[in-house]
C-alpha positions as CSV (number, residue, x, y, z in Angstrom):
1,M,92.7,106.9,125.4
2,S,92.0,110.8,126.6
3,K,89.8,112.9,123.8
4,A,93.1,114.0,122.3
5,E,93.7,111.0,120.4
6,T,92.1,108.4,118.0
7,L,93.8,105.3,116.9
8,Y,92.2,103.0,114.9
9,G,94.0,99.3,114.7
10,E,93.3,99.0,110.9
11,D,94.3,99.9,107.3
12,C,95.2,103.7,106.5
13,V,93.1,104.0,103.5
14,S,89.6,101.8,104.6
15,G,89.9,103.3,108.2
16,A,90.2,107.0,106.7
17,R,87.4,106.8,104.5
18,R,85.5,105.6,107.3
19,H,86.5,107.7,110.3
20,L,88.0,110.7,108.9
21,K,86.4,113.8,107.5
22,T,86.9,115.8,104.6
23,G,89.8,118.7,105.5
24,C,90.0,117.6,108.7
25,V,93.9,117.5,109.6
26,D,96.1,120.3,110.6
27,L,99.5,118.3,109.7
28,L,99.7,114.5,108.7
29,I,103.5,113.1,109.7
30,T,104.2,109.4,108.6
31,D,106.6,106.7,107.8
32,P,105.3,104.6,105.4
33,P,106.4,101.1,104.7
34,Y,110.1,100.7,102.9
35,G,108.9,98.2,100.5
36,I,112.1,96.7,100.7
37,D,111.6,93.1,101.9
38,G,111.4,95.8,105.6
39,H,110.5,92.0,107.3
40,L,114.3,91.6,107.1
41,L,115.6,94.7,108.6
42,H,117.3,93.7,111.5
43,K,119.9,92.2,109.2
44,H,121.6,95.9,108.9
45,Y,121.3,96.8,112.7
46,N,122.7,95.6,115.5
47,R,120.7,95.1,118.1
48,N,119.0,92.5,120.1
49,E,115.8,91.7,118.1
50,G,114.3,90.3,121.0
51,M,113.2,93.8,122.1
52,V,111.6,94.3,118.7
53,L,108.0,93.3,117.7
54,D,107.2,91.3,114.9
55,G,104.3,91.1,112.4
56,Y,106.1,94.2,110.8
57,V,103.2,94.3,107.9
58,E,105.5,94.6,104.1
59,V,104.3,95.8,101.0
60,P,105.7,94.1,97.7
61,A,107.2,96.4,95.3
62,S,105.6,94.8,92.6
63,E,102.1,96.7,94.5
64,Y,104.2,100.0,95.7
65,E,102.8,102.6,93.2
66,R,99.9,101.2,93.3
67,F,99.7,101.0,97.6
68,S,101.2,105.1,97.0
69,K,98.5,106.7,95.0
70,D,95.7,104.9,97.1
71,W,97.0,106.3,100.8
72,I,98.2,109.4,99.0
73,A,95.0,110.4,97.5
74,E,93.5,109.7,100.9
75,A,96.1,111.8,102.9
76,A,95.3,114.9,100.1
77,R,91.6,114.6,101.2
78,V,91.3,114.8,104.5
79,L,94.2,117.5,105.1
80,R,93.0,121.0,105.6
81,P,93.9,124.0,103.3
82,G,96.6,125.5,104.3
83,G,97.6,122.0,106.1
84,S,101.1,120.1,106.1
85,M,102.2,117.4,105.4
86,Y,106.0,115.0,106.2
87,I,106.7,111.8,104.3
88,V,110.0,110.1,105.7
89,S,111.1,107.7,102.2
90,G,114.0,105.6,101.3
91,Y,115.0,106.2,97.8
92,T,114.3,102.5,96.8
93,N,110.6,103.9,95.8
94,L,110.5,107.2,96.2
95,A,109.7,107.4,92.5
96,H,106.7,106.6,93.5
97,I,105.5,108.8,96.3
98,L,106.5,111.6,94.5
99,N,104.4,110.7,91.7
100,A,101.4,109.5,93.5
101,L,102.1,113.2,95.3
102,R,102.0,114.9,91.9
103,A,98.6,113.6,90.8
104,T,96.9,115.4,94.0
105,D,96.3,118.5,94.5
106,L,99.4,119.4,97.1
107,V,102.2,121.5,96.2
108,E,105.6,120.8,97.0
109,V,107.2,123.1,100.0
110,N,110.9,121.5,100.7
111,H,112.3,118.2,99.8
112,L,114.8,117.7,103.0
113,I,117.2,115.4,103.9
114,W,117.7,113.1,106.7
115,K,121.1,112.7,107.8
116,Y,120.9,109.9,110.4
117,N,124.2,108.3,112.5
118,F,124.9,104.5,112.0
119,G,123.4,103.9,107.8
120,V,123.5,100.9,106.2
121,F,127.2,99.4,106.1
122,T,127.6,98.7,102.1
123,K,131.4,97.1,100.5
124,K,131.0,98.2,96.6
125,K,128.7,101.2,97.1
126,Y,128.5,104.3,99.4
127,V,126.7,103.5,102.6
128,S,123.1,104.9,102.6
129,S,122.9,107.2,106.2
130,H,120.0,109.4,105.1
131,Y,116.4,109.8,104.3
132,H,114.4,111.9,102.2
133,I,111.6,114.1,103.8
134,L,109.1,115.4,101.7
135,F,107.2,118.2,102.8
136,W,104.3,119.4,100.8
137,R,101.2,121.8,102.2
138,K,97.3,121.8,101.1
139,P,96.6,124.5,99.0
140,G,93.6,127.1,99.5
141,K,94.4,129.1,102.9
142,P,97.3,130.4,104.5
143,V,99.7,127.8,106.1
144,V,101.0,127.9,109.3
145,F,104.6,127.6,109.7
146,N,106.3,129.0,112.4
147,T,109.2,130.6,111.7
148,H,110.6,131.8,114.9
149,A,109.2,128.2,116.8
150,R,112.1,127.6,118.3
151,F,114.9,129.8,117.9
152,S,114.5,134.1,117.2
153,D,116.8,135.7,113.9
154,S,119.4,136.9,116.6
155,E,120.3,134.2,118.4
156,R,123.3,133.8,117.2
157,A,125.9,129.8,117.5
158,L,129.1,130.1,119.3
159,E,130.9,130.1,116.1
160,G,129.0,132.5,114.5
161,G,126.1,132.3,112.1
162,S,122.2,132.7,112.9
163,L,120.8,129.7,114.9
164,N,117.3,130.4,113.0
165,Y,119.4,130.0,109.8
166,R,120.8,126.7,110.7
167,D,117.4,125.4,112.2
168,R,115.5,125.9,109.0
169,E,118.3,124.3,106.5
170,D,117.1,121.8,104.7
171,V,119.3,119.0,105.4
172,W,118.7,117.7,108.9
173,V,121.5,115.8,111.2
174,I,119.6,114.1,113.8
175,N,120.6,110.9,115.8
176,R,118.3,107.8,115.6
177,E,116.9,106.1,118.8
178,Y,118.2,102.7,119.4
179,K,116.0,102.5,122.7
180,P,118.7,99.9,124.3
181,G,116.2,97.3,126.7
182,E,112.9,98.5,125.3
183,V,110.1,97.1,123.4
184,K,110.4,98.6,119.7
185,N,109.3,98.4,116.2
186,K,111.6,97.2,113.2
187,N,112.0,101.1,112.8
188,E,111.0,104.4,114.2
189,L,111.0,108.3,113.8
190,P,113.3,109.9,117.0
191,T,111.6,112.4,119.0
192,E,113.3,115.1,118.1
193,L,113.0,114.8,114.6
194,L,108.8,114.7,115.2
195,V,109.3,117.1,117.7
196,K,110.9,119.8,114.8
197,M,108.1,119.0,112.2
198,I,105.5,119.6,114.1
199,Q,106.5,122.7,116.2
200,Y,107.7,124.5,112.8
201,S,103.8,123.2,111.0
202,S,101.5,123.3,113.6
203,R,99.5,125.2,116.7
204,P,98.6,123.7,119.8
205,G,95.1,121.7,119.4
206,D,95.9,121.1,116.1
207,L,95.2,117.8,114.8
208,V,98.1,115.7,113.7
209,C,97.6,113.0,111.9
210,D,99.9,109.5,110.7
211,F,98.8,106.9,108.4
212,F,101.4,104.4,109.4
213,L,102.0,104.5,113.1
214,G,104.1,102.5,113.8
215,G,105.8,103.0,117.2
216,F,103.2,105.1,117.8
217,S,106.1,108.5,117.5
218,T,104.0,110.6,115.9
219,A,101.0,110.8,117.9
220,K,103.3,110.6,121.2
221,V,105.1,113.9,120.4
222,A,101.9,115.3,119.1
223,I,100.4,114.6,122.7
224,G,103.4,115.6,124.1
225,L,103.4,118.9,122.4
226,G,99.8,119.8,123.1
227,R,98.6,118.9,120.1
228,R,95.6,116.4,118.6
229,A,96.5,112.8,117.7
230,V,94.8,110.7,115.0
231,G,96.2,107.4,113.1
232,F,96.4,104.1,111.5
233,E,98.4,100.6,112.3
234,I,97.6,97.8,110.7
235,S,99.6,95.9,112.4
236,K,97.9,93.8,115.5
237,K,100.9,93.5,117.6
238,A,102.2,97.1,117.3
239,F,98.9,98.5,118.1
240,D,97.8,96.8,120.7
241,H,101.1,97.2,122.7
242,H,101.5,100.9,121.6
243,V,98.0,102.2,122.2
244,K,98.4,100.7,125.6
245,E,101.0,103.6,126.1
246,M,99.3,106.1,124.8
247,A,96.8,105.6,127.8
248,T,99.5,106.9,130.0
249,L,100.5,110.0,128.1
250,K,100.0,113.6,130.0
251,P,98.7,115.9,127.5
252,G,102.0,118.5,127.2
253,Y,104.2,116.2,128.8
254,L,107.1,117.5,126.4
255,L,106.4,121.4,126.8
256,K,108.1,121.5,130.4
257,G,111.4,120.7,128.7
258,L,111.3,122.2,125.1
259,R,113.5,125.2,124.4
260,K,112.0,128.7,123.2
261,P,113.9,131.7,122.2
262,P,113.9,134.3,123.9
263,K,110.9,137.3,123.8
264,N,112.6,140.1,123.8
265,L,115.1,139.2,120.6
266,L,111.9,137.7,118.7
267,T,111.4,139.1,115.1
268,R,108.3,141.5,114.3
269,G,107.4,139.3,111.4
270,G,108.1,141.6,108.6
271,K,106.8,144.7,109.6
272,S,107.7,148.0,107.2
273,V,110.3,150.4,109.0
274,S,109.3,154.1,109.8
275,K,111.8,157.3,109.0
276,A,112.8,157.5,112.4
277,E,113.5,154.4,113.5
278,I,115.8,153.9,110.7
279,Q,117.5,156.8,111.7
280,A,117.5,155.9,115.2
281,V,119.3,152.6,114.7
282,K,122.0,153.9,112.4
283,K,122.5,156.6,115.0
284,A,122.9,154.1,117.8
285,Y,124.8,152.1,115.2
286,R,127.3,154.9,114.8
287,V,127.7,155.3,118.0
288,L,128.5,151.6,119.1
289,A,131.2,151.4,115.7
290,G,132.6,154.5,117.2
291,K,133.8,153.3,120.4
292,G,135.1,150.1,118.4
293,A,131.9,147.3,118.4
294,T,132.3,145.3,115.0
295,K,129.3,145.1,113.2
296,K,128.4,141.8,114.7
297,A,128.5,142.8,118.0
298,A,126.9,145.8,117.7
299,L,124.1,144.5,115.6
300,A,123.7,141.9,118.3
301,K,123.3,145.6,121.0
302,L,120.6,146.7,119.1
303,S,118.6,144.2,118.7
304,L,118.2,144.1,122.2
305,K,117.6,147.8,122.3
306,F,115.2,148.0,119.2
307,K,113.4,144.9,119.5
308,R,114.0,143.6,116.1
309,G,115.8,140.7,115.0
310,Y,119.8,140.7,113.5
311,W,119.0,140.6,109.9
312,S,115.8,143.1,109.9
313,L,118.6,145.7,111.6
314,L,121.7,144.5,109.3
315,R,119.5,145.3,106.3
316,I,118.2,149.0,108.3
317,V,122.4,149.4,108.7
318,D,123.2,148.1,105.1
319,G,120.3,150.8,103.6
320,T,118.4,147.5,102.3
321,T,115.9,148.0,104.2
322,N,112.0,148.4,102.6
323,K,110.8,151.7,104.5
324,S,107.4,152.6,105.4
325,R,104.7,155.1,103.8
């Protein structure tokens, strides 16, 4: 393993107490065991189980409440003030996870919904085709949330609407990855999902932690995005297999193909607007409108001219912006 990663084949609670200092983790992303006979998941998926690693370690339903309190308390300890945590969960034991979170000093930011393809088919109830993602933070210091890491305010969809707004809505539609012909775990988070969380909630060089490594997806994506990784996996078979893959990864291998918003369209981070700039924007808008440009088209051109985001310019044109003194 490289210096960017430290991964342990042991229980996350005792392992974190032994290896991780208080407040050392910048971002924690994890997908804990289901507590619903996860070792029988193959009955719900149409796939070749010969390529799925056995040795999945499930948590009995009767122990899930205590299990959740123990690992979430430890996660809260290792998270730095201002750090963020994403927990992916089904609905069956969601109450136990939420109760455990509320017993810590962490605060809720969003309750996200991840909608995926090919839900668990049922006949006598609605099909389950989503997971919950609990987005919480540790108070005490400024948090990292890279609002424009993926889209600028001014980028528009072909059919209209802000791409930045759409990307930051609290329902995410991201397909699973089934990886035919590849060795895999019972369930793995897709790269696209992890890239999104890591882009928004961390910086290059930050330490990203996963208490339940499973297929090491979080660690792999963290390294691929130029972050550092730490984590735990109690299944010896899963750990031994995937830790070998980690040794072959080149730090930053995902960065080359990463989409970046155009620099000339980035917003100015909410800075106040001078009276002179307001007058200039309004004058330029009147000229464009006088030539027959629609408001949408005019604001797109003004964004390039004044290097401000669409919504910032809209507030100026509509007279609702905050003026500088």
